[in-house]
C-alpha positions in Angstrom: 145.6 -94.7 212.9 148.4 -97.6 212.2 150.8 -98.1 214.2 153.0 -97.9 211.0 151.5 -94.6 210.0 154.4 -91.7 210.5 153.3 -88.9 212.4 154.5 -85.3 211.2 154.4 -82.2 213.3 153.1 -79.1 212.0 152.6 -75.3 213.8 149.3 -74.1 214.1 148.8 -70.6 215.0 145.8 -69.1 217.0 144.5 -66.4 218.8 145.1 -66.4 222.5 141.7 -66.6 223.7 140.8 -69.3 220.7 142.8 -71.8 221.9 142.1 -71.0 225.6 138.2 -71.8 224.8 139.3 -75.1 223.0 141.3 -76.2 225.2 138.3 -76.3 227.9 137.0 -78.0 225.3 138.7 -80.5 225.0 139.8 -81.3 228.8 135.9 -81.7 228.8 135.5 -83.9 226.6 138.8 -86.3 227.8 141.3 -85.4 225.8 144.7 -85.3 227.2 146.7 -83.1 224.2 145.7 -81.1 221.4 147.2 -83.8 219.0 144.5 -86.3 219.2 141.6 -83.6 219.4 143.1 -82.1 216.3 143.2 -85.6 214.6 139.5 -86.3 215.5 138.2 -83.0 213.9 139.9 -83.6 211.0 138.5 -86.9 210.7 135.1 -85.5 211.3 135.5 -83.1 208.4 136.9 -85.6 206.4 133.4 -87.3 206.7 131.5 -84.9 206.0 129.2 -85.5 202.8 130.2 -82.0 201.0 133.9 -83.1 201.5 133.4 -86.3 199.6 133.2 -87.3 195.8 129.7 -87.7 195.0 130.8 -91.5 193.7 131.9 -92.3 197.2 130.3 -95.4 199.2 129.2 -94.6 202.6 127.0 -95.0 205.4 125.4 -92.9 208.0 122.3 -91.6 209.0 119.7 -88.9 208.1 118.1 -87.2 210.7 114.8 -85.2 210.6 112.2 -83.5 212.6 109.2 -82.5 211.2 105.2 -81.9 212.3 103.6 -84.8 211.8 100.2 -82.8 211.3 101.0 -81.3 208.4 99.0 -82.3 205.4 100.0 -85.6 204.3 103.6 -85.7 205.0 103.9 -88.9 206.7 102.8 -90.4 203.7 104.7 -88.2 201.5 107.7 -89.1 203.6 106.8 -92.9 203.7 106.4 -92.7 199.8 109.9 -90.6 199.2 111.4 -93.5 201.6 110.1 -96.2 199.6 111.6 -94.6 195.9 115.1 -94.9 197.8 114.6 -98.1 199.4 118.1 -99.7 198.3 119.6 -96.9 200.3 117.4 -97.2 203.2 118.9 -100.0 205.8 116.8 -98.9 208.8 114.5 -96.7 210.4 113.6 -95.4 214.1 110.4 -93.4 214.3 110.2 -91.5 217.9 107.2 -88.9 218.7 108.9 -86.3 220.4 105.6 -84.1 221.6 102.0 -84.0 220.2 103.5 -82.8 216.9 106.2 -83.6 216.0 108.5 -86.5 215.4 112.0 -87.2 215.3 113.0 -89.6 212.6 116.4 -91.6 212.0 117.1 -93.0 208.7 120.3 -95.2 208.7 121.8 -95.1 204.8 124.3 -96.8 202.7 125.0 -96.0 199.3 126.8 -93.8 196.6 126.9 -89.9 198.8 125.5 -88.3 195.9 122.0 -90.4 196.2 122.2 -90.1 199.8 122.6 -86.1 199.5 119.6 -86.0 197.1 117.2 -88.2 199.4 118.1 -85.5 202.5 117.5 -82.6 200.4 114.1 -83.7 198.8 113.1 -84.4 202.7 114.3 -80.7 203.6 112.7 -79.1 200.9 109.4 -80.5 202.0 106.8 -78.4 204.1 106.7 -79.4 207.7 110.0 -80.7 207.9 112.1 -78.9 210.1 115.1 -80.3 209.8 117.0 -82.9 208.3 120.5 -83.7 208.1 122.4 -86.3 205.9 125.7 -87.4 208.1 128.3 -89.8 207.1 129.7 -92.3 209.3 131.7 -95.0 207.3 133.7 -94.6 203.6 133.0 -98.3 202.3 136.3 -98.6 200.2 135.3 -101.7 199.2 132.3 -100.7 197.2 129.0 -101.2 197.7 128.6 -104.9 198.3 126.1 -106.0 200.6 128.2 -109.1 201.8 130.4 -109.7 204.3 133.7 -111.0 203.4 133.2 -114.0 206.0 130.0 -114.7 204.6 130.8 -117.0 201.9 130.1 -120.9 202.3 
């Protein structure tokens, strides 16, 4: 929030038990007051891929857990990632145990394409979990160059 933004006060009604639970949670998280905690919740809600326009350019991650012994799943996942190579910036592969792998795919592109990739991963047999998390909205389009990189 910039220093010049106007703060607007508004009231929220909640059951007593819910606000007590909320106050305990935000105290554990280190918030001094409800306002900043609610602002952070609002920012997080605005960054959910389901609340965004399909053509917005964003950056984020797809996190998945899968059984690497399931048929040819690792090969299928690799081929799928090659199909979306323009949207994939980096990947990290972690062996959780003898059977399960955790993979984090750092992505950037249009929300619609990233959702499509996440959904194609999620429906594969052997994938237990796949979630797209958006962490940045690129308001300057899909340019891969940094403004200061021009010679």
